[in-house]
Each structure stands twice: as structure tokens, then as C-alpha cells.
C-alpha positions in Angstrom: 11.7 35.7 -20.7 8.4 34.3 -21.9 6.1 33.4 -18.9 5.4 29.9 -20.2 9.1 29.2 -20.4 9.6 30.6 -16.9 6.9 28.2 -15.6 8.6 25.3 -17.3 12.0 26.2 -15.8 10.4 26.6 -12.3 8.5 23.3 -12.7 11.8 21.5 -13.5 13.4 23.1 -10.4 10.5 22.3 -8.2 10.1 18.7 -9.5 13.7 17.8 -8.9 13.8 19.6 -5.6 10.8 17.6 -4.4 12.4 14.4 -5.7 15.7 15.0 -3.9 14.0 16.2 -0.6 11.6 13.3 -0.4 14.4 10.8 -1.0 16.4 12.4 1.8 13.5 12.5 4.2 12.7 8.9 3.4 9.0 8.9 4.2 6.9 5.8 4.5 4.0 4.9 2.2 1.0 7.2 2.6 -1.0 4.5 4.4 1.7 4.6 7.1 2.0 8.3 7.5 1.2 10.0 10.8 -0.9 13.2 10.8 2.2 15.3 11.1 3.8 13.6 8.1 0.6 14.2 6.2 0.5 17.9 7.0 4.3 18.2 6.2 3.8 16.6 2.8 0.9 19.0 2.0 2.9 22.0 3.0 5.9 21.1 1.0 3.8 20.4 -2.0 2.0 23.7 -1.6 5.3 25.6 -1.5 6.5 23.7 -4.6 3.3 24.7 -6.5 3.8 28.3 -5.6 7.4 28.1 -6.7 6.1 26.9 -10.1 3.3 29.3 -10.9 3.7 32.4 -8.6 5.4 34.7 -11.2 4.8 37.8 -9.0 7.8 36.9 -6.9 11.2 35.6 -7.4 11.8 31.8 -7.3 14.6 31.7 -4.7 12.5 32.6 -1.6 10.1 29.8 -2.5 13.0 27.4 -2.9 14.5 28.5 0.4 11.1 27.8 2.1 11.0 24.4 0.4 14.5 23.6 1.7 13.7 24.8 5.2 10.5 22.7 5.5 12.2 19.6 4.1 15.2 20.1 6.4 12.9 20.4 9.4 11.1 17.3 8.4 14.4 15.4 8.1 15.6 16.6 11.5 12.3 15.4 13.0 12.9 12.0 11.5 16.4 11.9 13.0 15.1 13.0 16.4 12.3 10.4 16.5 14.8 7.6 15.5 17.3 8.6 18.2 15.0 9.3 21.1 12.0 7.1 21.9 10.3 9.7 24.2 10.6 12.3 21.5 8.8 10.0 19.1 6.1 9.4 21.6 5.2 13.1 21.8 5.9 14.0 18.2 4.3 11.1 16.5 1.9 9.8 19.2 1.6 6.3 20.5 -0.8 3.4 20.1 -4.1 3.7 22.0 -6.2 0.7 23.1 -9.8 1.3 22.3 -11.2 -2.2 22.9 -9.7 -4.3 25.8 -10.9 -7.8 26.5 -14.0 -7.2 24.4 -15.0 -4.0 26.2 -15.0 -0.5 24.5 -12.8 2.0 26.3 -15.0 5.0 26.3 -12.5 7.3 27.9 -9.9 6.5 25.3 -12.4 7.2 22.5 -13.3 10.6 24.1 -9.7 11.5 24.5 -9.0 10.7 20.8 -12.2 12.4 19.7 -13.4 9.1 18.1 -17.0 8.0 17.8 -18.0 4.4 18.1 -19.1 4.6 14.4 -15.5 5.5 13.5 -14.2 2.4 15.3 -16.9 0.2 13.6 -15.9 1.5 10.2 -12.2 0.8 10.9 -13.1 -2.7 12.1 -15.1 -3.4 8.9 -12.1 -2.4 6.9 -10.3 -5.2 8.7 -13.1 -7.7 7.9 -14.6 -7.6 11.4 -18.4 -7.0 11.4 -19.2 -8.2 14.9 -17.8 -6.7 18.1 -18.3 -10.0 19.9 -15.3 -11.3 17.9 -12.9 -8.6 19.1 -10.6 -9.2 22.0 -8.3 -6.2 21.6 -8.3 -3.3 19.2 -5.6 -0.6 19.0 -5.5 2.7 17.1 -2.0 3.1 15.8 -0.3 6.6 15.4 -1.0 6.5 11.7 -4.7 6.2 12.3 -5.0 2.5 11.3 -6.5 -0.1 13.6 -4.9 -3.3 14.7 -7.3 -6.1 15.8 -6.8 -9.2 17.9 -9.8 -11.5 17.7 -10.9 -13.8 20.5 -9.3 -17.2 20.3 -12.6 -18.9 19.3 -12.9 -16.6 16.3 -9.4 -17.0 15.1 -9.1 -18.8 11.7 -7.7 -22.3 11.8 -4.2 -22.8 10.4 -2.5 -25.9 9.0 -0.4 -25.9 12.1 -3.5 -26.1 14.3 -4.6 -29.3 12.4 -1.0 -30.7 12.3 -1.1 -30.5 8.5 2.1 -30.3 6.4 2.0 -27.7 3.7 4.2 -27.0 0.7 5.4 -23.4 0.5 4.1 -21.7 -2.7 6.9 -19.1 -2.8 7.0 -16.3 -5.4 5.6 -17.0 -8.8 7.8 -16.4 -11.9 6.4 -15.0 -15.2 6.7 -17.4 -18.1 4.5 -15.5 -20.6 3.6 -11.9 -20.7 1.5 -10.2 -23.4 1.8 -13.3 -25.6 5.6 -13.4 -25.4 7.5 -16.3 -23.8 10.2 -15.1 -21.3 12.9 -17.7 -22.1 15.3 -16.4 -19.4 12.8 -17.2 -16.7 12.2 -20.6 -18.1 15.9 -21.4 -18.1 16.1 -20.3 -14.4 13.4 -22.8 -13.6 15.1 -25.5 -15.6 12.2 -25.6 -18.0 12.1 -25.2 -21.8 9.6 -24.0 -24.4 8.6 -27.6 -25.3 7.5 -28.2 -21.7 5.6 -24.9 -21.6 3.8 -25.6 -24.9 2.8 -29.1 -23.5 1.3 -27.5 -20.4 -0.6 -25.0 -22.4 -2.1 -27.6 -24.7 -3.4 -29.4 -21.6 -5.5 -26.3 -21.0 -6.6 -26.2 -24.6 -4.2 -23.4 -25.7 -2.3 -24.1 -28.9 -0.1 -21.0 -29.0 1.6 -18.7 -26.5 0.2 -15.7 -28.4 -3.3 -16.6 -26.9 -1.9 -16.0 -23.4 -1.8 -12.7 -21.6 0.0 -13.9 -18.5 1.4 -17.2 -17.4 3.2 -17.8 -14.1 4.7 -20.7 -12.3 5.3 -21.0 -8.5 7.9 -23.2 -6.8 5.2 -25.6 -5.8 4.7 -26.3 -9.5 1.3 -24.6 -9.9 0.9 -23.0 -13.3 -1.4 -20.0 -13.6 -2.6 -19.1 -17.1 -4.8 -16.1 -18.1 -5.9 -15.9 -21.8 -6.8 -12.8 -23.7 -10.2 -14.3 -24.5 -11.6 -15.6 -21.2 -15.2 -16.0 -22.3 -16.4 -14.4 -19.0 -19.6 -12.3 -19.1 -18.9 -8.9 -17.7 -21.2 -7.7 -14.9 -22.0 -4.1 -15.9 -23.3 -3.0 -12.5 -23.1 -4.4 -9.0 -26.9 -4.2 -8.9 -26.9 -6.9 -11.7 -25.3 -9.4 -9.4 -27.9 -11.9 -8.1 -25.7 -13.7 -5.6 -26.9 -14.7 -2.2 -27.3 -12.0 0.5 
């Protein structure tokens, strides 16, 4: 058989094998993966790639290896769901790295983390001042959870005894210049109402609109094709305050 055709057939086998196995394993999103899940995914992907292009060996040993690794990953998922202590040792557990505003040096040393690593994770959470942090916890997936000190917590409408109207989920009314009449009907609106609302914003035809949405609070969002916004070519061109 032609080598190119063999690679195509093996690719199809590997593709659908990976699709089925990943569905069965039921992994979380990549941002939620533990280190073990990450390594498992790389290994399974490597076996699938060898199954596809390694023509020096038969396909079935690679497929058996793929099946074995996927099965082991599935059984590990079952074990961690059934037994809490197994999950603790297999997946790890959260570690407090800042407690009551104080850095836990022993915890950092145990996890082989530097202070600069913690600072980088905090900046990803929008925290640039350690004085604002009450507790910080490194989760098993490597992400950091932060509890700010009460005086640095943002105010909420509840704190100020304010009543708010829930926005809910916005519904598309126009997409790519085409009115979605089914969505209008679900909201008890019609095309005449939509055209009137567009004219209030200086838009004479729906074809001028790239996207229009309406939320349950009655707020209409409209994005036109021609926005007349000058593009900033480089971040260095921005002259905002620093």
C-alpha cells in the first residue's frame, strides 16, 4: 500500500481513538489540569503521533499502548472520585502560601516556588501589592486563589444597600448584517421595533450592523462594520497616563 495512504488511514484511526478516549476520560479544561493530567495528555498525544507516522512498525502495538494509557487515566479518575485520600496523594492538595498577610516561606520551599513566582501569579489575578493580600492558596492545578483584606475588597451594591436589575444573558438580534427573526419573536419584539432602535443610533439599515444584542434589562448593544475608530498600530503609540 502507498505510504501516503497508510499515513492517512493511521491518522484516521488515531484521530477517532483520541476523540473517543478523551470523551471517556472526561478531562477538565487545560487551565484546570493537574500536572499529572498534563503529562498524561502529552504521553497519549505522543503515542497517537507515533501511530500515525511510524511506518517501521505495525499499527496495532501503538494502538494497544494508546488504549492502555487512556484506560489507566480513566481508572485514576474513578479512583480520585471515589476515594478522597487517593485524590489527595495522586492529584495533590491546596497549599497556603500567604496567611494573614504573611508569606509562608516553608510552604514555598516545599513546593519549590520562588517569591517572584507568587508575585507573577498574583499579578495575573490583578493584585500588584502584597499589602492587599490576606490569604493566597496554590491550587493543585497550579493556579492561585486570593482573598484580599477586607479594606481592599471592592464595594458591591449590597454593601451600599442598592437595588440592581439583573442583566441576564444577551440575545443576538443581528449577526453579520442579518436579522435573526426567531430571537426577536422569543423576546416579543418585531423588525419594526428593531429598525426604530437602530435609527436612534443613526443606523438606517440592518446590513450596516455586524452584531446587535439585547439583554433582559433592555440594554441594546450595537456594533457596526464601520466604527470609525483609529487603530493603534503598536502599544508604544498609546499616550495614555502611566
